[in-house]
Each structure stands twice: as structure tokens, then as C-alpha cells.
TIVO-2410 file (N, C-alpha, C; in nm, 3 decimals):
# residues 122
REC num residu      c1      c2      c3 atome chaine
REC   1      M   4.776  -2.236   4.346     N      A
REC   1      M   4.768  -2.374   4.392    CA      A
REC   1      M   4.716  -2.373   4.534     C      A
REC   2      N   4.620  -2.460   4.563     N      A
REC   2      N   4.559  -2.468   4.694    CA      A
REC   2      N   4.640  -2.561   4.783     C      A
REC   3      D   4.697  -2.508   4.893     N      A
REC   3      D   4.780  -2.588   4.982    CA      A
REC   3      D   4.705  -2.638   5.105     C      A
REC   4      T   4.573  -2.623   5.108     N      A
REC   4      T   4.498  -2.670   5.224    CA      A
REC   4      T   4.486  -2.822   5.216     C      A
REC   5      P   4.488  -2.888   5.334     N      A
REC   5      P   4.476  -3.033   5.333    CA      A
REC   5      P   4.337  -3.077   5.288     C      A
REC   6      K   4.330  -3.200   5.243     N      A
REC   6      K   4.204  -3.256   5.196    CA      A
REC   6      K   4.103  -3.259   5.311     C      A
REC   7      T   3.982  -3.218   5.284     N      A
REC   7      T   3.877  -3.221   5.386    CA      A
REC   7      T   3.821  -3.362   5.395     C      A
REC   8      T   3.828  -3.419   5.514     N      A
REC   8      T   3.771  -3.551   5.539    CA      A
REC   8      T   3.644  -3.533   5.622     C      A
REC   9      Y   3.569  -3.641   5.639     N      A
REC   9      Y   3.451  -3.633   5.725    CA      A
REC   9      Y   3.492  -3.595   5.867     C      A
REC  10      L   3.602  -3.652   5.914     N      A
REC  10      L   3.648  -3.623   6.049    CA      A
REC  10      L   3.686  -3.476   6.064     C      A
REC  11      S   3.762  -3.423   5.967     N      A
REC  11      S   3.801  -3.282   5.978    CA      A
REC  11      S   3.680  -3.189   5.967     C      A
REC  12      A   3.580  -3.229   5.887     N      A
REC  12      A   3.459  -3.147   5.874    CA      A
REC  12      A   3.380  -3.145   6.005     C      A
REC  13      V   3.371  -3.260   6.070     N      A
REC  13      V   3.298  -3.267   6.197    CA      A
REC  13      V   3.372  -3.187   6.304     C      A
REC  14      K   3.504  -3.199   6.309     N      A
REC  14      K   3.583  -3.123   6.407    CA      A
REC  14      K   3.568  -2.973   6.382     C      A
REC  15      Y   3.565  -2.933   6.255     N      A
REC  15      Y   3.545  -2.792   6.221    CA      A
REC  15      Y   3.408  -2.745   6.269     C      A
REC  16      A   3.307  -2.828   6.247     N      A
REC  16      A   3.171  -2.792   6.290    CA      A
REC  16      A   3.165  -2.777   6.441     C      A
REC  17      I   3.231  -2.867   6.514     N      A
REC  17      I   3.231  -2.860   6.661    CA      A
REC  17      I   3.296  -2.730   6.708     C      A
REC  18      S   3.410  -2.697   6.649     N      A
REC  18      S   3.483  -2.578   6.695    CA      A
REC  18      S   3.419  -2.447   6.649     C      A
REC  19      N   3.340  -2.450   6.543     N      A
REC  19      N   3.283  -2.326   6.490    CA      A
REC  19      N   3.134  -2.310   6.518     C      A
REC  20      L   3.078  -2.396   6.601     N      A
REC  20      L   2.938  -2.383   6.640    CA      A
REC  20      L   2.928  -2.374   6.792     C      A
REC  21      P   2.983  -2.266   6.850     N      A
REC  21      P   2.982  -2.256   6.996    CA      A
REC  21      P   2.842  -2.241   7.055     C      A
REC  22      D   2.747  -2.192   6.978     N      A
REC  22      D   2.611  -2.172   7.029    CA      A
REC  22      D   2.519  -2.290   7.001     C      A
REC  23      A   2.575  -2.401   6.952     N      A
REC  23      A   2.493  -2.517   6.921    CA      A
REC  23      A   2.436  -2.577   7.049     C      A
REC  24      P   2.317  -2.633   7.043     N      A
REC  24      P   2.259  -2.699   7.161    CA      A
REC  24      P   2.351  -2.812   7.209     C      A
REC  25      E   2.344  -2.841   7.337     N      A
REC  25      E   2.433  -2.940   7.398    CA      A
REC  25      E   2.419  -3.078   7.333     C      A
REC  26      D   2.295  -3.119   7.302     N      A
REC  26      D   2.276  -3.252   7.242    CA      A
REC  26      D   2.338  -3.260   7.102     C      A
REC  27      V   2.337  -3.150   7.028     N      A
REC  27      V   2.399  -3.147   6.895    CA      A
REC  27      V   2.550  -3.161   6.909     C      A
REC  28      T   2.608  -3.087   7.004     N      A
REC  28      T   2.753  -3.094   7.028    CA      A
REC  28      T   2.792  -3.235   7.070     C      A
REC  29      E   2.712  -3.297   7.158     N      A
REC  29      E   2.743  -3.433   7.203    CA      A
REC  29      E   2.742  -3.531   7.086     C      A
REC  30      R   2.643  -3.518   6.999     N      A
REC  30      R   2.634  -3.610   6.884    CA      A
REC  30      R   2.750  -3.587   6.787     C      A
REC  31      L   2.787  -3.463   6.766     N      A
REC  31      L   2.900  -3.434   6.679    CA      A
REC  31      L   3.030  -3.490   6.737     C      A
REC  32      E   3.048  -3.477   6.868     N      A
REC  32      E   3.168  -3.531   6.932    CA      A
REC  32      E   3.170  -3.684   6.925     C      A
REC  33      A   3.053  -3.747   6.941     N      A
REC  33      A   3.045  -3.893   6.929    CA      A
REC  33      A   3.078  -3.936   6.786     C      A
REC  34      L   3.027  -3.861   6.689     N      A
REC  34      L   3.056  -3.890   6.549    CA      A
REC  34      L   3.204  -3.875   6.521     C      A
REC  35      A   3.266  -3.770   6.575     N      A
REC  35      A   3.410  -3.749   6.556    CA      A
REC  35      A   3.489  -3.864   6.616     C      A
REC  36      A   3.450  -3.910   6.734     N      A
REC  36      A   3.519  -4.023   6.798    CA      A
REC  36      A   3.507  -4.149   6.714     C      A
REC  37      S   3.388  -4.173   6.661     N      A
REC  37      S   3.365  -4.290   6.577    CA      A
REC  37      S   3.448  -4.285   6.449     C      A
REC  38      L   3.450  -4.170   6.385     N      A
REC  38      L   3.529  -4.153   6.262    CA      A
REC  38      L   3.678  -4.169   6.291     C      A
REC  39      S   3.722  -4.119   6.406     N      A
REC  39      S   3.862  -4.131   6.444    CA      A
REC  39      S   3.901  -4.278   6.463     C      A
REC  40      R   3.815  -4.355   6.530     N      A
REC  40      R   3.842  -4.498   6.551    CA      A
REC  40      R   3.847  -4.572   6.417     C      A
REC  41      K   3.755  -4.538   6.327     N      A
REC  41      K   3.754  -4.603   6.196    CA      A
REC  41      K   3.883  -4.577   6.121     C      A
REC  42      S   3.930  -4.453   6.123     N      A
REC  42      S   4.052  -4.421   6.048    CA      A
REC  42      S   4.174  -4.487   6.111     C      A
REC  43      E   4.175  -4.505   6.243     N      A
REC  43      E   4.287  -4.570   6.308    CA      A
REC  43      E   4.291  -4.719   6.276     C      A
REC  44      N   4.174  -4.781   6.263     N      A
REC  44      N   4.167  -4.924   6.240    CA      A
REC  44      N   4.184  -4.963   6.093     C      A
REC  45      R   4.173  -4.866   6.006     N      A
REC  45      R   4.183  -4.896   5.863    CA      A
REC  45      R   4.327  -4.921   5.825     C      A
REC  46      K   4.351  -5.034   5.764     N      A
REC  46      K   4.485  -5.069   5.719    CA      A
REC  46      K   4.492  -5.040   5.569     C      A
REC  47      S   4.598  -4.980   5.527     N      A
REC  47      S   4.613  -4.949   5.386    CA      A
REC  47      S   4.618  -5.077   5.304     C      A
REC  48      A   4.529  -5.087   5.205     N      A
REC  48      A   4.523  -5.208   5.122    CA      A
REC  48      A   4.653  -5.230   5.046     C      A
REC  49      A   4.712  -5.123   4.999     N      A
REC  49      A   4.834  -5.136   4.921    CA      A
REC  49      A   4.949  -5.189   5.005     C      A
REC  50      D   4.945  -5.170   5.136     N      A
REC  50      D   5.055  -5.212   5.221    CA      A
REC  50      D   5.032  -5.348   5.287     C      A
REC  51      S   4.918  -5.411   5.265     N      A
REC  51      S   4.894  -5.540   5.329    CA      A
REC  51      S   4.993  -5.643   5.275     C      A
REC  52      D   5.029  -5.739   5.359     N      A
REC  52      D   5.126  -5.841   5.320    CA      A
REC  52      D   5.078  -5.920   5.199     C      A
REC  53      D   4.948  -5.950   5.195     N      A
REC  53      D   4.892  -6.026   5.084    CA      A
REC  53      D   4.910  -5.952   4.952     C      A
REC  54      N   4.886  -5.822   4.954     N      A
REC  54      N   4.898  -5.743   4.832    CA      A
REC  54      N   5.045  -5.725   4.791     C      A
REC  55      K   5.134  -5.714   4.889     N      A
REC  55      K   5.277  -5.706   4.857    CA      A
REC  55      K   5.324  -5.834   4.791     C      A
REC  56      E   5.279  -5.948   4.845     N      A
REC  56      E   5.315  -6.077   4.787    CA      A
REC  56      E   5.259  -6.091   4.645     C      A
REC  57      A   5.137  -6.045   4.625     N      A
REC  57      A   5.076  -6.052   4.492    CA      A
REC  57      A   5.155  -5.969   4.392     C      A
REC  58      R   5.190  -5.846   4.431     N      A
REC  58      R   5.269  -5.760   4.341    CA      A
REC  58      R   5.403  -5.826   4.308     C      A
REC  59      S   5.466  -5.884   4.408     N      A
REC  59      S   5.594  -5.951   4.387    CA      A
REC  59      S   5.579  -6.070   4.293     C      A
REC  60      A   5.474  -6.150   4.313     N      A
REC  60      A   5.452  -6.268   4.228    CA      A
REC  60      A   5.425  -6.227   4.084     C      A
REC  61      I   5.345  -6.123   4.066     N      A
REC  61      I   5.314  -6.075   3.930    CA      A
REC  61      I   5.441  -6.023   3.863     C      A
REC  62      Y   5.517  -5.943   3.936     N      A
REC  62      Y   5.639  -5.885   3.879    CA      A
REC  62      Y   5.741  -5.994   3.844     C      A
REC  63      Q   5.760  -6.090   3.934     N      A
REC  63      Q   5.855  -6.198   3.908    CA      A
REC  63      Q   5.812  -6.281   3.787     C      A
REC  64      Y   5.682  -6.304   3.775     N      A
REC  64      Y   5.631  -6.378   3.660    CA      A
REC  64      Y   5.660  -6.303   3.530     C      A
REC  65      L   5.630  -6.173   3.530     N      A
REC  65      L   5.653  -6.092   3.409    CA      A
REC  65      L   5.802  -6.083   3.376     C      A
REC  66      L   5.887  -6.080   3.478     N      A
REC  66      L   6.031  -6.077   3.454    CA      A
REC  66      L   6.079  -6.207   3.390     C      A
REC  67      G   6.012  -6.317   3.421     N      A
REC  67      G   6.051  -6.448   3.368    CA      A
REC  67      G   6.012  -6.469   3.223     C      A
REC  68      L   5.929  -6.383   3.170     N      A
REC  68      L   5.890  -6.393   3.030    CA      A
REC  68      L   6.000  -6.339   2.940     C      A
REC  69      A   5.995  -6.378   2.814     N      A
REC  69      A   6.088  -6.321   2.716    CA      A
REC  69      A   6.064  -6.171   2.707     C      A
REC  70      E   6.167  -6.099   2.666     N      A
REC  70      E   6.160  -5.952   2.665    CA      A
REC  70      E   6.043  -5.897   2.584     C      A
REC  71      D   6.006  -5.964   2.474     N      A
REC  71      D   5.898  -5.912   2.390    CA      A
REC  71      D   5.760  -5.967   2.427     C      A
REC  72      E   5.752  -6.053   2.528     N      A
REC  72      E   5.623  -6.109   2.569    CA      A
REC  72      E   5.549  -6.016   2.663     C      A
REC  73      K   5.416  -6.019   2.652     N      A
REC  73      K   5.331  -5.937   2.738    CA      A
REC  73      K   5.207  -6.018   2.772     C      A
REC  74      R   5.136  -5.978   2.878     N      A
REC  74      R   5.018  -6.052   2.922    CA      A
REC  74      R   4.903  -5.957   2.955     C      A
REC  75      T   4.781  -6.008   2.940     N      A
REC  75      T   4.662  -5.935   2.982    CA      A
REC  75      T   4.636  -5.969   3.129     C      A
REC  76      I   4.545  -5.898   3.192     N      A
REC  76      I   4.507  -5.927   3.330    CA      A
REC  76      I   4.450  -6.068   3.340     C      A
REC  77      T   4.364  -6.105   3.246     N      A
REC  77      T   4.303  -6.238   3.247    CA      A
REC  77      T   4.409  -6.347   3.238     C      A
REC  78      E   4.509  -6.327   3.153     N      A
REC  78      E   4.617  -6.425   3.140    CA      A
REC  78      E   4.698  -6.433   3.269     C      A
REC  79      L   4.722  -6.318   3.332     N      A
REC  79      L   4.796  -6.318   3.458    CA      A
REC  79      L   4.722  -6.398   3.564     C      A
REC  80      I   4.591  -6.381   3.573     N      A
REC  80      I   4.511  -6.454   3.673    CA      A
REC  80      I   4.523  -6.604   3.650     C      A
REC  81      K   4.525  -6.646   3.525     N      A
REC  81      K   4.535  -6.789   3.492    CA      A
REC  81      K   4.677  -6.844   3.512     C      A
REC  82      E   4.779  -6.762   3.489     N      A
REC  82      E   4.916  -6.812   3.485    CA      A
REC  82      E   4.999  -6.789   3.611     C      A
REC  83      V   4.959  -6.693   3.696     N      A
REC  83      V   5.035  -6.667   3.818    CA      A
REC  83      V   4.963  -6.739   3.933     C      A
REC  84      P   5.023  -6.847   3.987     N      A
REC  84      P   4.954  -6.926   4.089    CA      A
REC  84      P   4.908  -6.846   4.212     C      A
REC  85      Y   4.986  -6.749   4.255     N      A
REC  85      Y   4.951  -6.676   4.378    CA      A
REC  85      Y   4.818  -6.603   4.366     C      A
REC  86      I   4.786  -6.555   4.246     N      A
REC  86      I   4.663  -6.476   4.229    CA      A
REC  86      I   4.552  -6.554   4.158     C      A
REC  87      A   4.570  -6.685   4.143     N      A
REC  87      A   4.468  -6.767   4.077    CA      A
REC  87      A   4.336  -6.752   4.151     C      A
REC  88      G   4.231  -6.722   4.078     N      A
REC  88      G   4.099  -6.706   4.137    CA      A
REC  88      G   4.068  -6.566   4.187     C      A
REC  89      W   4.164  -6.475   4.184     N      A
REC  89      W   4.138  -6.338   4.226    CA      A
REC  89      W   4.048  -6.271   4.123     C      A
REC  90      S   3.980  -6.167   4.165     N      A
REC  90      S   3.894  -6.092   4.073    CA      A
REC  90      S   3.979  -6.003   3.982     C      A
REC  91      T   3.925  -5.974   3.867     N      A
REC  91      T   3.996  -5.887   3.772    CA      A
REC  91      T   4.024  -5.749   3.830     C      A
REC  92      P   3.929  -5.683   3.897     N      A
REC  92      P   3.959  -5.551   3.953    CA      A
REC  92      P   4.071  -5.554   4.058     C      A
REC  93      K   4.075  -5.660   4.138     N      A
REC  93      K   4.178  -5.670   4.241    CA      A
REC  93      K   4.317  -5.685   4.178     C      A
REC  94      V   4.327  -5.768   4.076     N      A
REC  94      V   4.455  -5.787   4.007    CA      A
REC  94      V   4.492  -5.660   3.931     C      A
REC  95      T   4.395  -5.597   3.869     N      A
REC  95      T   4.419  -5.472   3.797    CA      A
REC  95      T   4.477  -5.366   3.891     C      A
REC  96      T   4.426  -5.360   4.013     N      A
REC  96      T   4.478  -5.265   4.111    CA      A
REC  96      T   4.622  -5.296   4.146     C      A
REC  97      R   4.655  -5.424   4.167     N      A
REC  97      R   4.794  -5.462   4.200    CA      A
REC  97      R   4.887  -5.429   4.084     C      A
REC  98      V   4.844  -5.457   3.961     N      A
REC  98      V   4.926  -5.425   3.844    CA      A
REC  98      V   4.942  -5.273   3.832     C      A
REC  99      G   4.836  -5.199   3.860     N      A
REC  99      G   4.843  -5.052   3.858    CA      A
REC  99      G   4.946  -5.000   3.956     C      A
REC 100      E   4.955  -5.063   4.073     N      A
REC 100      E   5.055  -5.024   4.172    CA      A
REC 100      E   5.196  -5.051   4.119     C      A
REC 101      L   5.212  -5.163   4.047     N      A
REC 101      L   5.343  -5.192   3.986    CA      A
REC 101      L   5.377  -5.089   3.878     C      A
REC 102      I   5.277  -5.045   3.805     N      A
REC 102      I   5.298  -4.941   3.704    CA      A
REC 102      I   5.341  -4.812   3.772     C      A
REC 103      D   5.274  -4.777   3.882     N      A
REC 103      D   5.310  -4.656   3.957    CA      A
REC 103      D   5.453  -4.664   4.012     C      A
REC 104      E   5.498  -4.783   4.046     N      A
REC 104      E   5.634  -4.803   4.096    CA      A
REC 104      E   5.737  -4.804   3.983     C      A
REC 105      G   5.689  -4.807   3.858     N      A
REC 105      G   5.780  -4.808   3.744    CA      A
REC 105      G   5.835  -4.945   3.710     C      A
REC 106      K   5.775  -5.050   3.762     N      A
REC 106      K   5.823  -5.186   3.738    CA      A
REC 106      K   5.754  -5.253   3.620     C      A
REC 107      V   5.637  -5.204   3.584     N      A
REC 107      V   5.557  -5.263   3.476    CA      A
REC 107      V   5.508  -5.151   3.386     C      A
REC 108      V   5.497  -5.182   3.257     N      A
REC 108      V   5.440  -5.086   3.162    CA      A
REC 108      V   5.313  -5.144   3.102     C      A
REC 109      R   5.223  -5.054   3.067     N      A
REC 109      R   5.098  -5.092   3.002    CA      A
REC 109      R   5.110  -5.063   2.854     C      A
REC 110      I   5.070  -5.160   2.774     N      A
REC 110      I   5.073  -5.146   2.630    CA      A
REC 110      I   4.930  -5.170   2.580     C      A
REC 111      T   4.876  -5.074   2.504     N      A
REC 111      T   4.742  -5.089   2.451    CA      A
REC 111      T   4.752  -5.119   2.302     C      A
REC 112      D   4.688  -5.229   2.262     N      A
REC 112      D   4.692  -5.271   2.122    CA      A
REC 112      D   4.551  -5.314   2.083     C      A
REC 113      K   4.493  -5.246   1.988     N      A
REC 113      K   4.357  -5.274   1.942    CA      A
REC 113      K   4.259  -5.278   2.058     C      A
REC 114      R   4.263  -5.174   2.141     N      A
REC 114      R   4.174  -5.154   2.256    CA      A
REC 114      R   4.188  -5.263   2.362     C      A
REC 115      R   4.299  -5.331   2.364     N      A
REC 115      R   4.325  -5.435   2.464    CA      A
REC 115      R   4.453  -5.399   2.538     C      A
REC 116      S   4.451  -5.413   2.669     N      A
REC 116      S   4.566  -5.375   2.751    CA      A
REC 116      S   4.653  -5.497   2.781     C      A
REC 117      Y   4.782  -5.478   2.759     N      A
REC 117      Y   4.881  -5.580   2.790    CA      A
REC 117      Y   4.983  -5.519   2.887     C      A
REC 118      F   5.050  -5.605   2.961     N      A
REC 118      F   5.146  -5.558   3.058    CA      A
REC 118      F   5.274  -5.639   3.045     C      A
REC 119      K   5.387  -5.568   3.066     N      A
REC 119      K   5.515  -5.638   3.065    CA      A
REC 119      K   5.608  -5.567   3.164     C      A
REC 120      A   5.707  -5.642   3.210     N      A
REC 120      A   5.800  -5.591   3.309    CA      A
REC 120      A   5.898  -5.493   3.246     C      A
REC 121      V   5.936  -5.395   3.324     N      A
REC 121      V   6.041  -5.303   3.284    CA      A
REC 121      V   6.173  -5.367   3.328     C      A
REC 122      R   6.265  -5.376   3.239     N      A
REC 122      R   6.394  -5.440   3.272    CA      A
REC 122      R   6.503  -5.340   3.287     C      A
***
């Protein structure tokens, strides 16, 4: 099993800077500028899964599914139409939020005749 951390653009640039001691000065300067830029980007990036809007969406979807009868299930399209908080959201965005609920163990996916349905875990 490989225990090395994932190589990112930033780590690759830092590796290049530290392992190219004979590089021309202008190359080193550009690599350092690139590393600084990549570092700023990673600091400013907010995790989509942790944004307040996405937390609220997951909560609204889960509460809606909990309110259904135990044997009821919904497709993504039905959720978009029936859950007011996510009305008008794109299918991929809602699918991602539902996937996060599945990862948390709150929702299960049921496939029936090549169609995906979702229901709350009680």
C-alpha cells in the first residue's frame, strides 16, 4: 500500500523548486510565483460540501424523505420538484447532495428497471 500523500500541482511545483538547484534564476522565480499563486488558490477555496447552502439542502432533502411513508421513494427529478429549498437546482447539483447523504448513511439508493430512487434510512 502506498502511504505517500497525493501529489498536487502545488506539491509538484515545490518539489521542482527544491530539486532543481541549477535552474536559471528566471525559471526559479517563475516556479516560486506559480507556487505562491497555487497556495493562494487553495487557501481561498471553500469546500463545497461544507458550505451553508449545501448543508441546508442536504437537511431539507433528508427531512423531506423522512416525512414520506416508509415504503415511498423518490427520484432526483421528483426531489427537485417536491423539495422547495432545491426547486430549480440542476440535477447534478442535487445528485451530489443526495450522494453526500448516502455517504453519511442517511439515505439509500434503490435501482429499479435502470432508474434510481432514494429513500431515508430510519
